[in-house]
A tleap script that builds the chain and sets N, CA, C and O, in Angstrom:
source leaprc.protein.ff14SB
mol = sequence {
  NMET TRP VAL PHE PHE ASP PHE ARG PHE LEU
  LEU GLY ILE ALA ALA ARG ALA MET LEU ARG
  VAL VAL SER LEU ILE ILE LEU HIE LEU GLN
  THR LEU HIE THR LEU ALA LEU TYR ILE HIE
  ASN ASP THR GLN CTHR
}
set mol.1.N position { -23.443 -31.844 5.405 }
set mol.1.CA position { -22.322 -30.824 5.350 }
set mol.1.C position { -22.531 -30.121 6.447 }
set mol.1.O position { -21.569 -30.228 7.208 }
set mol.2.N position { -23.516 -29.334 6.926 }
set mol.2.CA position { -23.395 -28.394 8.300 }
set mol.2.C position { -22.877 -29.660 9.375 }
set mol.2.O position { -21.958 -29.440 10.164 }
set mol.3.N position { -23.417 -30.708 9.327 }
set mol.3.CA position { -22.676 -31.476 10.541 }
set mol.3.C position { -21.664 -31.710 10.370 }
set mol.3.O position { -20.894 -31.593 11.324 }
set mol.4.N position { -21.110 -32.194 8.974 }
set mol.4.CA position { -19.469 -32.120 9.222 }
set mol.4.C position { -19.053 -30.589 9.511 }
set mol.4.O position { -18.871 -30.638 10.727 }
set mol.5.N position { -18.872 -29.660 9.240 }
set mol.5.CA position { -18.506 -28.799 9.692 }
set mol.5.C position { -18.757 -28.109 11.393 }
set mol.5.O position { -18.087 -27.258 11.978 }
set mol.6.N position { -19.693 -28.686 11.741 }
set mol.6.CA position { -19.931 -28.767 12.901 }
set mol.6.C position { -18.811 -29.264 14.460 }
set mol.6.O position { -18.332 -28.921 15.540 }
set mol.7.N position { -18.958 -30.330 13.410 }
set mol.7.CA position { -17.972 -31.303 14.091 }
set mol.7.C position { -16.938 -31.181 13.685 }
set mol.7.O position { -16.293 -31.837 14.502 }
set mol.8.N position { -16.195 -30.778 12.932 }
set mol.8.CA position { -15.177 -30.043 12.271 }
set mol.8.C position { -14.491 -28.779 13.564 }
set mol.8.O position { -13.335 -28.621 13.953 }
set mol.9.N position { -15.752 -28.069 13.939 }
set mol.9.CA position { -15.791 -26.487 14.636 }
set mol.9.C position { -15.680 -27.498 16.379 }
set mol.9.O position { -14.845 -27.337 17.269 }
set mol.10.N position { -16.474 -28.171 16.350 }
set mol.10.CA position { -16.561 -28.854 17.801 }
set mol.10.C position { -15.142 -29.431 18.429 }
set mol.10.O position { -14.724 -29.341 19.584 }
set mol.11.N position { -14.510 -30.092 17.198 }
set mol.11.CA position { -13.238 -30.606 17.570 }
set mol.11.C position { -12.207 -29.814 17.706 }
set mol.11.O position { -11.390 -30.175 18.553 }
set mol.12.N position { -11.905 -28.471 16.916 }
set mol.12.CA position { -11.278 -27.520 17.082 }
set mol.12.C position { -11.417 -27.257 18.261 }
set mol.12.O position { -10.439 -27.334 19.004 }
set mol.13.N position { -12.673 -26.874 18.751 }
set mol.13.CA position { -12.571 -26.010 20.252 }
set mol.13.C position { -11.885 -27.464 21.247 }
set mol.13.O position { -11.327 -27.197 22.311 }
set mol.14.N position { -11.962 -28.506 20.924 }
set mol.14.CA position { -11.850 -29.590 22.125 }
set mol.14.C position { -10.169 -29.649 22.254 }
set mol.14.O position { -9.461 -29.816 23.246 }
set mol.15.N position { -9.815 -29.433 20.775 }
set mol.15.CA position { -8.383 -29.869 20.791 }
set mol.15.C position { -7.432 -28.443 21.437 }
set mol.15.O position { -6.281 -28.534 21.862 }
set mol.16.N position { -8.205 -27.235 21.379 }
set mol.16.CA position { -7.594 -26.119 22.076 }
set mol.16.C position { -7.692 -26.144 23.403 }
set mol.16.O position { -6.905 -25.629 24.196 }
set mol.17.N position { -8.705 -26.772 23.654 }
set mol.17.CA position { -8.711 -26.404 25.260 }
set mol.17.C position { -8.077 -27.623 25.648 }
set mol.17.O position { -7.778 -27.535 26.839 }
set mol.18.N position { -7.709 -28.828 25.114 }
set mol.18.CA position { -6.806 -29.788 25.265 }
set mol.18.C position { -5.373 -29.294 25.826 }
set mol.18.O position { -4.729 -29.709 26.789 }
set mol.19.N position { -5.080 -28.220 24.855 }
set mol.19.CA position { -4.204 -28.117 24.724 }
set mol.19.C position { -3.943 -27.242 25.574 }
set mol.19.O position { -2.748 -27.088 25.827 }
set mol.20.N position { -4.881 -26.436 26.252 }
set mol.20.CA position { -4.827 -25.366 27.340 }
set mol.20.C position { -4.693 -26.116 28.507 }
set mol.20.O position { -3.658 -25.901 29.137 }
set mol.21.N position { -5.223 -26.682 28.818 }
set mol.21.CA position { -4.998 -28.115 30.230 }
set mol.21.C position { -4.187 -28.293 29.834 }
set mol.21.O position { -3.565 -27.243 29.994 }
set mol.22.N position { -3.271 -29.287 29.078 }
set mol.22.CA position { -1.725 -29.467 28.728 }
set mol.22.C position { -0.785 -28.444 29.135 }
set mol.22.O position { 0.167 -28.710 29.869 }
set mol.23.N position { -1.002 -27.363 28.716 }
set mol.23.CA position { 0.448 -26.554 29.246 }
set mol.23.C position { -0.239 -25.868 30.446 }
set mol.23.O position { 0.526 -24.988 30.841 }
set mol.24.N position { -1.408 -25.906 31.219 }
set mol.24.CA position { -1.439 -25.568 32.358 }
set mol.24.C position { -0.837 -26.886 33.337 }
set mol.24.O position { -0.293 -26.508 34.374 }
set mol.25.N position { -0.876 -28.232 33.133 }
set mol.25.CA position { -0.523 -29.069 34.208 }
set mol.25.C position { 1.028 -29.103 33.852 }
set mol.25.O position { 1.793 -29.572 34.695 }
set mol.26.N position { 1.497 -28.659 32.719 }
set mol.26.CA position { 2.976 -28.424 32.791 }
set mol.26.C position { 3.722 -27.619 33.406 }
set mol.26.O position { 4.803 -27.817 33.961 }
set mol.27.N position { 2.959 -26.461 33.267 }
set mol.27.CA position { 2.894 -25.098 34.084 }
set mol.27.C position { 3.450 -25.244 35.643 }
set mol.27.O position { 4.441 -24.988 36.327 }
set mol.28.N position { 2.249 -25.777 35.722 }
set mol.28.CA position { 1.961 -26.380 37.160 }
set mol.28.C position { 2.747 -27.220 38.042 }
set mol.28.O position { 2.797 -27.122 39.268 }
set mol.29.N position { 3.580 -28.363 37.040 }
set mol.29.CA position { 4.216 -29.533 37.432 }
set mol.29.C position { 5.744 -29.024 37.850 }
set mol.29.O position { 6.501 -29.437 38.728 }
set mol.30.N position { 5.917 -27.801 36.718 }
set mol.30.CA position { 7.443 -27.357 37.020 }
set mol.30.C position { 7.263 -26.222 38.175 }
set mol.30.O position { 8.158 -25.616 38.764 }
set mol.31.N position { 5.961 -26.113 38.318 }
set mol.31.CA position { 6.018 -24.698 39.725 }
set mol.31.C position { 6.412 -25.810 41.141 }
set mol.31.O position { 7.196 -25.580 42.062 }
set mol.32.N position { 5.454 -27.203 40.881 }
set mol.32.CA position { 5.553 -27.984 41.794 }
set mol.32.C position { 6.860 -28.560 42.463 }
set mol.32.O position { 7.253 -28.885 43.584 }
set mol.33.N position { 7.428 -28.497 40.846 }
set mol.33.CA position { 9.067 -29.443 41.397 }
set mol.33.C position { 9.822 -28.165 41.743 }
set mol.33.O position { 10.971 -28.293 42.164 }
set mol.34.N position { 9.446 -27.287 41.647 }
set mol.34.CA position { 11.043 -26.212 41.482 }
set mol.34.C position { 10.287 -25.952 43.684 }
set mol.34.O position { 11.140 -25.881 44.568 }
set mol.35.N position { 8.783 -25.869 44.050 }
set mol.35.CA position { 8.890 -25.987 45.298 }
set mol.35.C position { 9.668 -27.034 46.010 }
set mol.35.O position { 10.474 -26.577 46.820 }
set mol.36.N position { 9.628 -28.168 45.917 }
set mol.36.CA position { 9.863 -29.304 45.982 }
set mol.36.C position { 11.478 -29.108 46.006 }
set mol.36.O position { 12.094 -28.994 47.067 }
set mol.37.N position { 11.859 -29.090 45.225 }
set mol.37.CA position { 13.315 -28.639 45.620 }
set mol.37.C position { 13.980 -27.689 46.176 }
set mol.37.O position { 15.203 -27.582 46.271 }
set mol.38.N position { 13.046 -26.892 46.600 }
set mol.38.CA position { 13.663 -25.734 47.232 }
set mol.38.C position { 13.163 -26.542 48.838 }
set mol.38.O position { 14.144 -27.029 49.400 }
set mol.39.N position { 12.238 -26.677 49.373 }
set mol.39.CA position { 11.624 -27.567 50.342 }
set mol.39.C position { 12.336 -28.572 50.809 }
set mol.39.O position { 12.250 -28.982 51.966 }
set mol.40.N position { 13.119 -29.052 49.897 }
set mol.40.CA position { 14.558 -30.248 49.919 }
set mol.40.C position { 15.733 -29.631 50.385 }
set mol.40.O position { 16.572 -30.067 51.174 }
set mol.41.N position { 15.674 -28.430 49.718 }
set mol.41.CA position { 17.271 -28.140 49.759 }
set mol.41.C position { 17.271 -26.992 51.834 }
set mol.41.O position { 18.193 -26.727 52.606 }
set mol.42.N position { 15.659 -26.682 51.884 }
set mol.42.CA position { 15.486 -26.513 52.861 }
set mol.42.C position { 15.997 -27.348 54.322 }
set mol.42.O position { 16.805 -27.059 55.205 }
set mol.43.N position { 15.125 -28.475 54.088 }
set mol.43.CA position { 15.289 -29.332 55.167 }
set mol.43.C position { 16.407 -30.401 55.177 }
set mol.43.O position { 16.363 -31.375 55.928 }
set mol.44.N position { 17.817 -30.073 53.953 }
set mol.44.CA position { 19.355 -30.455 53.816 }
set mol.44.C position { 19.843 -29.853 54.752 }
set mol.44.O position { 20.393 -30.512 55.635 }
set mol.45.N position { 19.779 -28.235 54.851 }
set mol.45.CA position { 20.721 -27.591 55.500 }
set mol.45.C position { 20.251 -27.116 56.945 }
set mol.45.O position { 21.027 -26.498 57.674 }
savepdb mol mol.pdb
quit
């Protein structure tokens, strides 16, 4: 019973960490995309 509870608890922590990492990656991807567009526009003109 306790092992099952621990497993679910750890699974919840892992899921939360994964969500945080995914959201961070998405944020950085958006920033990189904006930077790339800015550099591209800068080199075009």
